[in-house]
N, C-alpha and C positions, 0 to 999 in steps of 0.2 A: 504494500500500500504506500502511496506517496504521502509524505508528511510535509506540512508547511512550517518553515522556520523563518521568521522575518519575511523577506521578499523572495525567499528561495525555496524550491521544492527539492526534497532529497529522497533518494531511494537507497535503502541499505540492502546489501546482498553479500554473501560470501562469494569469493572468486573461484574460478576454475574452468577447466575444459573437460571434454569427455575422457573417461578413464578406461582402463582395459577390462574392468569387471562388468559382467552381464549375467542375468539369470539364465537358467538352463534352457528356457524356451527361446533363447536367441534375441530377446528384446531387452532394451535398457529399461530402467524404471519409468522413463518419460516417453516411451514409444519405441520406434524402430532403431533410430540412431546408428552410429558406427559400432561395429562389433570387432574388437581387437583380440586376435588369437595368437598365442605362442605356438608356433609350429616346430621350432627346433630345426628347421630346414633352411638351406641356402635359398636366396642369397642373404637374407637379413635375420632369419629366425622368427620373424613376426609377419603377420598379414592382417589386413583390415578389410572387412566387408562393409561397404556403404549401402544403405538401404533407404528407399524413399517410397512411401505408400501413395500411389496415384493410380487407382484402378481405371479411370477414364482417360488417362493420358495416352497418346500414341507414340511419344518419344520422350525419354528422360535422359539427360546427359549430365555427366559429372566432370567438374573442373577442379583439379587439385594442384597443390603447391609441390609438385614432385617431378619436374625435370631435374636432371643432375648433370654436373660436369665432373671430369676427372682431371684435377690440376696437373698431375704428373704427366699427362699425355697432351696437354694443350700446346699448340705450336709456340705460344709465348705466354709467360705467366702473368704478365703485367699489361694492363691497358695504358697506352701512352698517347701523346699528342697526335700521332699520325696512324695509330693502329688500335682497333678495338678487338679484344680477344674474342674469337667466336666460341660459343658454347654449343656442344654437340647435341644437347637435348636427350641425354640418356634416360631411358625409362626405368621404373623401379626394378623390373626383372633383370636389368643390366647392371644394377648397383653393385659396387665393390667397396671395401673399406677405403676410406680416403676421399670418396666422392662426396660432393656437397650440393645442396639444392641451388639451382641457378636458372633463371628464366631463359627461354630459347624462342626466338633468337635473342642474343644478349642486348638488352636495352633497359630503359627505366620503366618499362611497362611490365605488369605481371603476366608474362606470357608462359602459360603452363598448359599441360595436355588436357584435352577434352575427349572423353570417351562416352560411347553409348552404353547405357545400362540395359541389363536383360530383365524382361518382365516375367514375373511368376504368376501362377494361376490365382494367387491370393491378391493380385494387384500390387505387389511389392516389387519394385525395381531394385536390382542389386548389381554390384560390381566389387570384385575382390582383387586386391593388389598387395604384394609385399611392400613393406616400408621399413626403413631403418629407424633408429631411435630419434626422438625429437617431437616437435609440435608441427603439425601440417594444417594449413588452411584449405578449405574446400567449399564448393557451392554447387547448386543444381540449376539446370535449364530445363524448363518444362515446355514441350512442344515449341521450341524456339524456331524462328523463321529460318528455313534453310540451314546453313551452318553458321549463323550469327551467334557466336558464343563469346562475345565481349562481355564485360561486366554488366552491360545493359540487360536487364531481365534476369540476372542471376538471383537466386533465392537461397537463404540459409536452410540448414537442416531443421525442420520443425521439431524434431525429437532431440535436438542438441542446440538450443537457441543460445543467444548471447546472455550474459549475466543480468542484463536489464530487462529481460522478459521473465516476469514472475507470475506463475499460475496462468500462463497464456496471455498476460496483459503486458504490453510494451510500455515502459516508462522511459521517456527520453527518445533519443535518436535510434532509428532502426539500422541494422547492419545487414548486408546481403550475403554473408558467408559465415561458416562455422569453423571450429578448430577441433582437432583430435590429437591426443598425446599417445605416442607409441614408445614403450620401453625399449631398451637396448639388450640384445642377447650377446654377451661378451664373446661367445664362440664365433660370431660372425661380425659383430659391430663393436669394436673396441672403445668407441667414444661414449662415455657415460654422460648423457644429458638428462639424468633424473632430476636435476635441479630445475628443469622446465615443467615437470609434472606436478600433479597435486601433492601437497605436503602431507606427511603423516602426523604433523604436529598442529598447533593452533593456526588458524587462518585469519588473514586480514579481511577487511570489508571494502567494498566499492560503493560509492554513492554518486548519483547523478544530480547535479545542481543547476538551477537556473538563477542567474543573478542579474541585477539591474546594470545596464551598460548603455547610458544615454549616447545617442549618435550611432550606435551599431545599426547596420542596415538590415541584415538578414540573420536572425529575426530582428524586428525593429525594437531598438532601445533595451534589448536584453541579450544575454548570451549564456553559454553553457560551460560547465566544468564537469569532469569526472574526478573524484577524489578517492584516494586509497588511504585507509588507516591501517597500521601494521597489527600483527597479532599482539593481543594484550594492550592495545592502545588505552591509555589512561588520561582522560581529560583533566584530571587534577594532579598529574605528576608534577613534582616540584621543578624538574628540569624540563623546559619546553622542548618539543621535538624539532629536529631540522626539517626543512621543506625542500622537496625535490620537484622542480617544475619540468615537465616532460612533454615535448611538442611532437605532433604528428607530421606526416609528409604531405605533399601535394595531392589533391583529390581526396583527402581523408579529413577526419574531424576528431573531436575529443574522444571518440570511441576506439580509435585505431590501436593505441597501445594496450588497452585493456582487453582487446579481442585478439587481433592478429599478433600483437606484440607479446601476449602472454605475461604481461608485467606482474600481475598479482601473484601468480604461481611462482614466478622467479623471485619476487621480493619476499614472499612467505618463506621459501626455502632458504634464502640468504639470511634473513632475520633469525629464523629458528636454528640455523646452523652456526650462528654467531659470527658470520662472515661480514656482516654490516650491522650498523646500529639501526634500531627502529626509526622510521621516518614517515612523514606524511607525504604522499605524492599527489601533485595537482596536475591534471592534464587539461589544458584549456582548449577551446575551439578558436583557432587563429584565422578562420574564414569569416566572410560576411561583413567585413569592414570596407569602407570606401578606400579607393586607392590612395596610397601615401608613400612618400620616399622612405626606403628602408623599413617599411611596415611600421612607421612611427605611430599610427593610430592604435595598432595592436599593442605596441610596447607601452604606450601611455596608459591604455586600458588595464594592462597587466599590472603596472606599477601603482596606478592611482586608484584602481577599483578592486582588482583581484587580490592583491596583497592585503589591503585592509579587511576585505571580506573573510579571507581565509584566516587571518590572524585574530579576527573577532569570533569566529565560530569554532576554531580548533586550537588546541594547546601547542602552538608552534612559536618558535623564536622569531622576533622581529629584526634580528641582526642579519646583515648581508652575509656575514661569515658563516651563517647557518642555512644559507640558501644555495642550491645548485640548479643549473639549467642545462638541459640537453635536448636534442631533437635530431630527427633523421631527415635527410634530403631537404625539402623546403623547411622543415623544422631545424635542420642544421644551419640553414641560412638565417633563420631567426636567432639562433644561438650566436652566429657571427655578428648580426646587427646589434644585439645586446652587448656583446663583448666590446664592440667598437664604440658604441654610443652611450651605453649605460653600465660601464665597467664596474661602477661602485655598488651595483644592486645585488650581485651574486659573488660568492667566493669561489665558485667552480663552474666551468663552462665545458660542455662536451659536444663537440661538433662531429656529427656522423654523416658521411657521404655528402659533404658539401665543402665549399671553400670560402674565400673572402670575395667581396664584390670587386669587379674590375675598377681599377684606378684607386684602390685603397692605399692611403698613405698614413704613416704613424707620426704624430707629433711627439715631442719629448714628453709632454704631460701624459699622453695616452700610453706610451711605452712604460712610463713609471707606474701608471695605474695597472697595466696588464701584468707587470712583474709581481704585483701583490696578490694576484689570484692564480688559481690552477687552471691550465688550459689543456684540453685533450682533443685530439683529432684522430678519427678512425674511419675505416671503410673496408670494402672488399677489393682485393687486388684486381679483379676482373671488372669492376664497376665502370661503366662507360662514362661516368661523370668525372673520373680522375683527371683528365686533361682540362676540365672545365665544362660548364653546362650552359650552352647558348650564350646569352649576354648577362646571365644572372650571377654566376660566380666563376672563379678561375680554378676550381678544383682543390681537393684536399691536399694533394702533394705540394702545390704551390703555397697553400696556407701554412704548411709546416715550414717550408723554406723561408717564406717572408717573415713569419713571426720569429723564427730562430735567428735570422739575420739581424733582426731588430733587437735581439738580446732577450727575447721572451722565451722562457723554457716551455717546451711543448711535450706532453706525454702522448705517445702514439700507439695505435693498434691497427695494423692492416692484416687481414686474413683472407684466405681463399673464399671467393664468392662474389656475386654481382650486386645489383641494386635490389636487395632482397631481404625479407624479414628474417631469414636464417642468420644473416650477418648482423642485423640490428639487435636480435635477442642476445647474441654473444657479446656484442659491444656494450649493451646495457649492463650485463653482469660485470664486464671488465671495468667499465667506468665507475660503477658503484663500489667494487671491491678494491680498486687501485687508486682512485682519485677522489671521489666525492666525500667530503667531510673528513678527509685525512689531512695531516699536516702538509703544507705546500712543499712540493719537491723543489730542489735546487739543482741547477745544472752542475756537472762535475767541475767546471772551471771555477765555480763559486765555493767549492768545498774548502773549508779551512780559512775562508776570507774573514 
């Protein structure tokens, strides 16, 4: 049920994605859903059967986040200014250890395989595929026109809805896809991604918030947040919690990180495992503003309205040293804009799959300010944005070069993968465990100074 607190509506929910457990009749407790089975057989040791109940449909298709690339066999490991690494589009049956999810063809679009499902006599459409460990996003197309399987018309799994669908009622923004977590079988898949699955311990909560935002265009004069509170959150704790602001990419909104990004499961596991301190995570909607230079309207709204709202409703610190900001792709650009224009507002900046705006220059005062905060830049080696993206930014590699040349220490993480949620889930964990809310790192040249 939605509750009203001041001018905001909130929805409380525990976080999670589909798990491997299912009753013996093959249904999940909420319906048909994805059925995860341990086979103990190659190539991955696990398989998933996706099911969709549509007796009157003539065609049901499944789109899943499971094209793969094999980095060891790529003609070139790194995307550069004059070359974009091609991704072969390996299918799950071709998967081998070391392969990672990557869209095909390699681009900034979520290009993943679409397959026809088989219809059973009971009206349930099914498709079974092996999958390695990790979280995978998927969606369905019902009687799509010809082979039009872009995200237009994609629907989520009604038996595995997003966390903001409670008892069949949507609270907040709808999403058009679902997620499933697959464990790893160490005999076939040596990478343990259990930190992406549902925790065995206490769980945090997600809430959907509407707040007053005068001047916001869509929706008019209001906007949205998704807020995560950690396991054991105590509104009366003597020490206020740090706040992590986490931004979505282009074409997405405040729901992106809590669904495709799997952030609640990741945070639950990291907090319960003692790898990070408990924190409140705020995921704003950065869309729907009038156009402005360097997204100034969004930045102003964040600082002048979101900060006060969050600090009034949650037990969080008002100190900039207890705030971190990170985002992917377009959210990485927002991180850059804040770093360059509002340096004093956060103690930690994590730029994922983005760079600095063309023509960026550093004044002496800006360099001094950036040396007082922690800066992180990461992405996939095969990401086509590495040499720069259109006229928007000059790419993450140049950002590292330019910041380092100015004397700003940058912590980096580049891993195999493209412009892809697999990469960003890994970077989220890395940023939180190595950078955010930890003592600022100093460059080796400064040691002992």
